[in-house]
C-alpha positions, 0 to 999 in steps of 0.5 A: 345347768347348760351356758344357755340356762346360766346366761337366762338366770343372770339376766333374770337376777339382774331385771329382779334387782333393777326392777326392784331398785327403779320402782322403789324410787318411783314409790319414794318419789310418789310419797315424798313429793306432794307436787306429784301425788297432787297430778292425776297421771300420779295415780296411773304412775302409782298403779302401774308401779304397784304392778311392776313391784309385785311382778317383780316379788312374785312372779320373777323369783319363780321363774328363776327358780323354774329355770335353775331347778327345770320343774315347778318351784314350790306346790300347785297352790303357789304356782296358781296363785303366782299363775293368777297373779302373772296374768292379773298383773300383766293386763293391769300394767298394758291398760295403765300404759293405755290410760297415760297415753289417754290422759297425755292425749287429753292434755295436749290436744284439750288443754283448756278442758283438760281439769275438767275432763280428767279429775281424780274421779275420772281417773279413779274410774278408769283405774276401777275399769282397768282392775275389773277387766284385769281380774276377769280373765285370770277368774276364768282362767283359774276356775277352768284350772287353766293355770300351772307351770308352763315349762316352755316359760319356766313360769307359772301362767296360763297354762292347759294341760287337758286336750279335751278344752284345747278348742276353748283354751285357743279362743280364750287365749286369743280373746284374751291377748286381743283385748289386753295386748292389741287392745293397749297397742291400739290406744298407745298409737292412737293417742300418741300419734294424735300427740306427735301431730299437735307437738308438730303443729306447735313447732312448726309454728315456732319454727316460723317466728323463729325464722322470722326473727333471725331474719329481722336480726340482721346483726345476730352472731352467727353462732347464736343463729346456729344455735337457734337452729340446732334447738329448732331441730332439737325441739322437732326430734323431742317428741318424736323420739319420747313417743317412739320410746313410749310405743317402741318399748311396749311392742319390744317387750311385749310383742315377741312372748304375745306372738310366741303364746298364739304360736304355740297354740299351733301344734304344727310349729315347735318353739324351742325352750330357750326362746320361750324363757328369752320371750319372758324375759323381754315381757318382764324387761317392761317392768324394768323399763316403766319407772325410767320411760315413765318417771324416773327421767321426767324433770321432776322425778329427777328433782324429787330422787336427787332431793330425797338423795341430798337429805340422806346425804345431808342427814348422814354427814350431820350424823357423822360431824355430831359423832366425830364432835362428841368423840372429839369431846370425850378424848378432851375429857380424858386428858383432863382427868 
């Protein structure tokens, strides 16, 4: 193995470990907190977490083996199953992010009618479409034998080995990425920019009220006035940062891989194998970032996983105290004897 391959293998191992830990923590929060389970977005986050966990335990280990051994890991049957899952899970996770953005758009732009427009039944219908949409492409690819080990990405994925099917495969790949990556990106941009517009409008209203209050309070201390103005500035930046994170991580993680897959269809451009694996690792990094972007950094999830950790530590502390007390009693009995 070259130094590049060692580095890439190490990156995949780190991504696997962090993704497994973070997504399991999200799942624990979902199971522990009744409030999170009651919320409609929790269904979309649960579906996204399911996709991320399955991707972590199925696709990423085989990519690691592909990097190390530079050949197909396992038999053709395993590779076909993993390639099928890779296509299904990637599409499903993209559409789940789009569903989350639609939920936020309805909640912010139509707050009074949110509970009537986004019920559990509506969320279940959206998830049903997500699964149907996601499973249709790998079924077509598997039926046409367009799934296999691709040396450029060191992983089992969409791959056409027959030159006579090149035109059909190019059309299929273009349609697939248009209806998965591009469609999800358009939905993300449309919904979150609408959310940002509403957030900025409310910030302006709050800013006007704040400035009027500061003008009326003549005797207010300068430090209090300064803190109010700083909070005003942070409030304006908060929504922009969040929405930039949602859209930015989506583009940063998926765009290099999708563009590489499309450029690869052209026989004119030669793609370096190291770049192919790097683009794949960037796509895998979305599995790592999703738990933090959509769940763990939110106040409700922070409180939940802190409660879980405190409960575990408290239980271990109680057990430790019980063991110490029992040991102490045994020592006393031995002395009495």
